[in-house]
N, C-alpha and C positions, 0 to 999 in steps of 0.2 A: 372523448379522447380514447384512442386505441390502447388496449392493455398490452404491455410489453411482456414477452416471455423472459423469465429470469432463470439463470443457470444455478444459482445458489440460493439458500434459504436462511432465515433467521435461526441462529443456533448452530449453524454448520461451521466447522473448523476449516479454515482455508490457509493456503500458502501464497504469498505474493511472489510472482514470477521474477520481477525485476529487482526487488529489494530484499529478497530471501528472508522474509519473516513470516511467522505464523500468527493467526488471530482467529477471532470468532465474530461472525456477522451478527449485528444487533439491529440493523434496519436496512431497508432496501428502497432505493428511489428508482422508478421505472426509467428515468433519464436524468442527466446531470441537473442538479438543482442549486449549484453554487453560483458564485458571482463570476463574471467575466474576468475580473482582476485576479481572483484566486486561480482560475483555470490557466491564465497566461503565465502566472508566476510559479505555480506548483505542478501542474500537469504537463511536464516537459515533453513527454512522449506523444502528446496531443491525442489521447484516446477519444473515440466518438462520444459526443454529448447525447446522441439520441438512443443510446443503449443503456442498460442498467448500471447504476453506481451503488456501492455498498458502504455502510458505516461499520467499521471494524475495530474491536478492542484488540490491541496489539499484545501478544504474549510477552511477558516479562517487562512490560512497560506500564505506564500510568495514563497513557494517552489513547486517543481514538483517531483513526485515519479515515479518509474518504477515497475509495478506490474504484476505478473503472473495472467492469466485468472482465475485459480482455486481459487484465493484469493478474487475475486470480486463477488458481487451480485448487482442487480438493486437497486437503492435507490427509495423507495416508498413514500418519504415525499412530493414530488412535489415542494419542495423549491429550490430556486436558490443557487448557490455556491458563496461565497465571496472570491475573489482572484484578486489581482491587475493586472494580465495578461489576464483576460477574454476578454477584448476588442481587444487584439492582435490576438485572435483566432476566436472570435464569434461576430455576428451582434446583437444577441438578445436571449432572453429566452422566450419560449412559450410552454405551456402544459407540463412542467416538463423536457424539453430538450433545449439545445442550438442549434442555427442555425448558420452555417458557414456564413461568410461574403458574401453578395450578395443575400441572401434568402429574407431578409426583405426590401430590397431597392426598 
């Protein structure tokens, strides 16, 4: 299987272009890995399935979203994300990004 280039990385704070929310990436799929039913019902802009998709903790929420790369851009605020699951994934926040566990120990 060919390795896909990804624009964003785990721990990076992003902004969703269409829905205007911030979040932090907790996982990356090199291509869409959801069901066809989910794609047809939720991915209304029909982003490409053969490009990277990201699992994102939404700032100020308690949920996670699944977002196509083309709908994301870097968040330039430098501000942390507020989400109850941050400590499950990350050790800390430094210089606008989250570090995975073990980096700050």
